[in-house]
C-alpha positions, 0 to 999 in steps of 0.5 A: 501399940509398938512401932515394928508390930504396928508396921507389920500389921500394916504392910500384911494388911495393905497386901491383904487389901491389894490382892483382894483388888488383884483378883478383881482386876483380872491379873496374870494367873500365875502372879495371883498364884504366887500371891496367894502361896506367900499370904499364909506366910506373911499372915504367920510372920505377922502373928509371930511378931505380934505374940513375940513383941507385943505386951499383955493386957495388965486386965483380965476378962473379968475386969475389962470384957473389950481391952481397947475401950475403958469399959468396966464390966458391971457383973450384969453382962452374963444375964442374958434374957 
């Protein structure tokens, strides 16, 4: 993964975890509301960075079903019993 992408994904994910912890810790309601109002913009920014700076996979869906794992499809996944 690209370094700027990784930094943004980690920071936004940490924000989400800290926000959940803040809800459980009974923080000030105005602060929770501010964090809640900021969160969609952070997620949108993360999506923008991943789409803009990320590189597409060289494999298509038929070659490799799940790109994070080096698994070659054998064609029998479509046949469900």
